[in-house]
C-alpha positions in Angstrom: -6.4 -10.0 22.8 -9.8 -8.6 23.9 -12.6 -6.6 22.2 -11.0 -3.2 22.7 -8.1 -4.0 20.4 -7.0 -3.3 16.8 -3.7 -4.5 15.3 -1.5 -5.0 12.3 0.0 -8.3 11.0 2.9 -8.9 8.8 6.3 -10.5 8.3 8.3 -8.7 9.0 6.5 -6.2 11.2 9.2 -4.4 13.2 9.3 -1.6 10.5 5.7 -0.8 10.8 4.6 2.8 11.7 0.9 1.7 12.0 1.2 1.4 15.9 2.4 5.0 16.2 -0.1 6.2 13.7 -3.1 4.7 15.4 -2.0 5.4 18.8 -2.0 9.0 18.0 -5.4 9.0 16.2 -7.0 6.9 19.0 -5.7 9.3 21.6 -6.8 12.3 19.7 -10.3 11.1 19.1 -10.7 9.7 22.5 -11.5 6.2 21.3 -11.1 3.5 24.0 -9.0 1.0 21.9 -5.4 -0.2 21.9 -3.4 -1.0 18.8 -0.6 -3.6 18.6 1.7 -5.1 15.9 1.7 -8.9 15.6 4.6 -10.7 13.9 2.6 -13.5 12.0 4.4 -15.8 9.6 2.7 -17.4 6.8 2.2 -20.9 8.5 0.6 -19.0 11.4 -1.8 -16.9 9.6 -4.9 -19.3 9.9 -4.3 -19.8 13.5 -4.0 -16.1 14.2 -7.3 -15.3 12.5 -9.1 -18.2 14.5 -7.8 -16.7 17.7 -8.8 -13.1 16.6 -12.3 -14.4 16.0 -12.5 -16.3 19.3 -11.2 -13.5 21.5 -13.0 -10.7 19.8 -10.5 -8.6 18.2 -12.2 -5.6 16.6 -10.0 -5.0 13.5 -6.7 -5.9 11.9 -4.6 -4.3 9.3 -2.8 -6.7 6.9 0.6 -5.9 5.3 3.3 -7.7 3.6 3.2 -10.6 2.7 -0.3 -11.4 3.7 -2.7 -9.3 1.7 -3.5 -12.0 -0.8 -3.0 -15.0 1.5 -5.6 -13.8 4.0 -8.3 -13.8 1.3 -9.5 -17.4 1.5 -9.3 -17.5 5.3 -12.0 -14.8 5.7 -15.8 -15.1 5.7 -16.6 -12.5 3.2 -15.0 -9.7 1.1 -16.3 -6.3 0.1 -16.5 -5.3 -3.4 -13.2 -3.6 -3.6 -11.3 -6.4 -2.0 -13.2 -8.8 -4.2 -12.1 -7.0 -7.3 -8.5 -6.7 -6.3 -8.1 -10.2 -4.7 -6.3 -8.5 -1.9 -7.1 -7.4 1.7 -5.4 -4.9 3.8 -8.2 -4.4 6.4 -10.2 -7.0 8.3 -13.2 -6.2 10.4 -14.9 -8.3 12.9 -18.6 -8.0 12.2 -20.9 -10.1 14.2 -18.4 -12.8 14.7 -17.6 -12.9 11.0 -14.2 -11.6 9.6 -14.8 -9.4 6.7 -12.0 -8.3 4.4 -11.7 -4.8 2.9 -9.1 -3.0 0.8 -8.5 0.8 1.4 -5.2 0.9 -0.5 -6.9 2.2 -3.6 -8.4 5.0 -1.7 -5.1 5.7 0.1 -3.1 6.0 -3.2 -5.6 8.3 -4.9 -6.1 10.6 -2.0 -2.2 11.0 -1.6 -2.1 12.3 -5.1 -4.5 15.2 -5.8 -3.0 17.4 -3.0 0.2 17.5 -4.9 -1.3 18.6 -8.2 -0.3 15.5 -10.1 -2.8 15.0 -13.3 -2.1 11.7 -14.6 -4.9 11.2 -17.3 -3.5 10.2 -20.7 0.0 9.5 -19.3 2.1 6.4 -19.2 2.9 4.6 -15.9 5.4 1.9 -14.8 4.5 -0.2 -11.8 7.1 -2.4 -10.1 5.6 -5.5 -8.4 2.4 -7.5 -8.6 1.4 -8.1 -5.0 -1.5 -6.6 -3.1 -0.3 -3.0 -3.1 0.7 -3.1 -6.8 -2.9 -4.4 -7.6 -4.3 -1.4 -5.7 -2.2 1.0 -7.6 -3.0 -0.5 -11.0 -6.8 -0.1 -10.4 -6.4 3.4 -8.9 -4.4 4.4 -12.0 -7.1 3.1 -14.3 -9.7 5.1 -12.4 -7.4 8.3 -12.8 -7.4 7.7 -16.6 -3.9 6.6 -17.1 -3.3 5.8 -20.8 -0.7 2.9 -20.6 0.6 0.7 -17.7 3.7 -1.3 -17.8 4.2 -3.9 -15.1 7.7 -4.9 -14.1 8.1 -8.0 -12.0 10.7 -10.7 -11.1 8.5 -13.3 -12.8 6.6 -12.6 -16.0 3.7 -15.1 -15.3 2.7 -13.1 -12.2 2.5 -9.9 -14.2 0.6 -11.5 -17.0 -1.8 -13.0 -14.5 -2.5 -9.6 -13.0 -2.9 -8.0 -16.5 -5.4 -10.6 -17.6 -7.3 -10.2 -14.2 -7.4 -6.5 -14.7 -8.6 -6.8 -18.4 -11.3 -9.1 -17.4 -12.6 -7.2 -14.6 -12.4 -3.7 -16.0 -11.9 -4.0 -19.8 -8.7 -2.1 -19.5 -6.1 -3.8 -21.9 -3.4 -1.3 -22.4 -1.0 -3.1 -20.1 2.4 -4.6 -21.0 4.3 -7.1 -18.9 8.2 -7.1 -18.6 10.8 -8.7 -16.4 11.8 -6.3 -13.5 15.5 -5.8 -14.5 14.9 -6.1 -18.3 16.5 -3.4 -20.5 12.9 -2.8 -22.0 11.7 -2.0 -18.5 14.4 0.7 -18.0 13.4 2.1 -21.5 9.8 2.1 -20.4 10.8 4.2 -17.3 12.6 6.6 -19.6 9.4 7.2 -21.5 7.1 7.3 -18.4 5.5 10.0 -16.4 5.1 8.0 -13.4 7.1 5.1 -11.8 5.6 3.4 -8.7 7.7 0.9 -6.7 5.2 -1.5 -5.0 7.9 -4.0 -4.2 9.5 -4.2 -0.7 13.0 -3.6 -2.2 14.7 -0.9 -0.2 12.6 -1.3 2.9 14.3 -1.2 6.2 16.6 -2.9 7.0 17.9 -3.4 3.4 18.1 0.3 2.7 20.9 0.0 0.3 18.7 -1.9 -2.3 17.2 -0.3 -5.2 14.3 -1.9 -7.3 15.7 -0.2 -10.5 18.8 -1.9 -11.8 20.1 1.3 -13.6 19.0 4.5 -12.0 20.1 6.4 -15.0 16.8 5.7 -16.5 15.1 8.1 -14.1 14.6 11.6 -15.5 13.5 15.0 -14.5 10.0 14.7 -16.0 9.3 11.6 -13.9 7.2 11.3 -10.8 8.7 8.6 -8.7 6.4 7.3 -6.1 7.9 4.6 -3.6 5.2 2.9 -1.5 7.7 2.2 1.0 7.7 4.6 4.1 10.5 3.2 6.2 12.9 4.7 5.5 11.1 7.8 4.4 13.7 8.4 1.7 14.7 5.1 0.1 17.6 4.7 -2.4 15.2 4.9 -5.3 13.9 8.3 -4.1 17.5 9.4 -3.5 18.5 8.4 -7.0 15.3 10.1 -8.4 16.1 13.4 -6.7 19.7 13.3 -8.0 18.3 13.3 -11.5 15.7 16.1 -10.8 12.7 13.8 -10.7 9.8 14.6 -8.2 10.0 11.9 -5.3 7.0 10.8 -3.1 7.3 8.5 -0.3 4.5 6.2 0.9 3.7 8.1 4.2 0.6 9.8 2.9 -0.7 6.6 1.4 -0.2 4.9 4.7 -2.2 7.7 6.6 -5.1 7.8 4.2 -5.4 4.0 3.9 -5.2 3.7 7.8 -7.9 6.3 8.6 -10.2 4.6 6.2 -9.5 1.4 7.9 -10.6 3.2 11.2 -13.7 4.4 9.7 -14.6 0.9 8.6 -14.0 -0.5 12.1 -16.0 2.3 13.6 -18.8 1.8 11.1 -18.2 5.2 9.4 -18.9 7.4 12.5 -15.8 9.3 12.2 -14.5 12.7 10.7 -10.9 13.4 10.3 -9.8 17.1 10.3 -7.0 18.6 8.3 -5.4 19.3 11.8 -5.5 15.6 12.8 -3.9 14.6 9.6 -1.1 17.1 10.0 -0.5 15.8 13.5 -0.4 12.2 12.2 2.2 13.2 9.5 4.2 15.1 12.1 4.1 12.2 14.6 5.3 9.7 11.8 8.0 11.9 10.5 9.3 12.4 14.1 9.3 8.7 14.4 11.4 8.4 11.2 13.8 11.0 12.5 12.8 13.7 10.1 11.9 16.2 12.9 
């Protein structure tokens, strides 16, 4: 691999836009690094990290399904990753692999530019994985009044709610089964719906995490963390009903830039022109330009 290499690991990984994103940024900032995507299965994760440590890889992004699995395999975590129990960025620091989480920052930075005050509102979050955890903590920081967690298995949702209550004192969370009628009713009464599951991701683009899209409404903001495709079936269904729809592209960009800042020890500044260029590049890759 070599010391001049960054990368992203996941399973699947073919859909990832991270290589295109980082190749653009590294070129524009004239940084002498390469960036690669690595298809790493769960049973290969430990061996990959050992190889990364031995061969001096500078940094790794972590995506589905490894954000939680990677935690016990690292030497240390920063405070944000420790709080979430999930890692999306690994940095090699003096031969040690340190885990970070930039998803919270990525999510919150993707909201203000759109003028979306959420304090005092109700939100529904679908999923309980690493990305969902980041969204929950971000929403609490933003002053959200109530969070409903919808998940395929209730114990996972209850475990996350208990963890959040213990670590933050926030207790206004309710756990429901993903396709329960009560979840649909919660969406009807919510201001924000966030899909933090992989349902609808390429290549299963016809799938939708909401069993009955009629619960989507014009006063709802629907944020799908999936960015490939840029417009998932969930977002299409939302737009049909007059809801505001946001794809995960901006969150991808902001969390990625923060990863690079960590790898480069904070010695970077990202101009608005650079961010626009990244967005343009990724939209072109998605066939939107």
